N, C-alpha and C positions, 0 to 999 in steps of 0.2 A: 719622377724625381730621383736624382742620384742618391746613393747611400750617404755620401758626404753631405749633400745639401740637407737631407732630412735630419741627419745627426746634428749638424750645426744649428739648424732652425730650432730643434728641441732645446739646445743650450741657450739660444737667444730668448726663447719664450720663458725658460726657467729663470733667466737673469731678470727679465722684465717682471715676472710674477713675484720675485723676491723684493722688488722695490715697493715698499708700502705706500709711499705718497702717490706713486703712479696708479697703483691698484685701487686706491681710495677714490680716484678721480674718474676712472673708466669703468664701463660695465663688463668688459672682458677682452680677451685676445682670441681671435678666431682665424681659422684657415679660410680666408676669403670672406666677403661681406655676408653676414648672416641675414636671414629673412626679416626678423623682427627684434633686433637687438636695440637696447636703450643707448642713446648717444650720451657721451662720446664712447667710442670703442676703437680697437686696433684690429686691422685685418692684415694677415700675411699675404703678400703678393707672391705669385709663382716666381721663383728665383731662377736665374740662369746658372748653369754649371759648365765651365770651360776646362779643357785639359790643361793641367799645369804639372805634368809628369816630367821626370828627368830620367837619365840613363838607368839609375838604380832604384827608382820607385814611382809609385802612382801618386799624382797630386791633382787637385782641383782648385780652380779659382771660382769662387761663388759670389753671385750677386744676391744680396739679401735686402728685400724691400718691405717696409711696413707702411701701411696707409692708416692714418688716423682720420676717422669720420666724426664730424660734429655738426649739430644743427643749430648752433648758437647764432644770435643776431650779428655778432661780431666775431672776429677770429681770435679774440683774447684767450678763451679757454683752449682753443686748438693750439695756439702758441705755447701755452703752459704744458699741455700734454706732450707736445713734441720736445720741449725742453727737458721734461722728465724722462722721456725715452732716451735722449742723448746722455743724460746724467746716469741713468741705469746702465747703459752700455759703455760708458767711458772707461770702466775698469777692464773691459774685454770680456772674453768668454772662457769658460773651462773647456779643456780638450774633451771632445766627445769620444765615446768608446770607439776604438779602432782608428782614430784620426788624431793628428797633431795640428793645432792651429798655429801656423807660422806667422801670419799677419792678420789683423782684424782692424780695418780702417773705416772711419766715417767717410762717406762720399759726398752727399748733398741732401738738402731739404728743398721742398717745393710745395707751395700751397696753391690749390685750384678751387674755383667755385663757379658753377653755372648758376644763372639767375634763379632757377626753380629747384635747386638741389642743395644738399648739405655741403658744408666745407669738407675738403679732402686735403690732408697734409701728408706728403710722401717723405719718408726718412729712409735713406739708402746707405748700406754698408757693403764692404767687400771683404771677403775672407779668403786667404790662401791656406790650403790644408794639404798635409801629406798623410797617406795611409801608413799606419804602423805595422 
């Protein structure tokens, strides 16, 4: 993981953890699906980091993906959690140490479910950052 990606993900998790309504609804936020977490929970997906440098500085374009996992009979609770994620991140992120966030944009949501598996809701963002 690039330094920029790790630093921005820390800010993203901090913003989500500061959102009381979201944290009351989920069991936690994890680096990938945990083995025995109580549903619903959020797992960070491995993000992509692309070069976004310019002549005078180092930059990265980061893909940040969160997956909400839920075992409800319907997708209603999953939709609620995903809406709270968007609400928590609507104000953007604080600049992480050593980096300036130039843009932080919502990209998309997507819901998936296989017949014998829990619901999965993907929430994706893109951040462009410059090294200070």
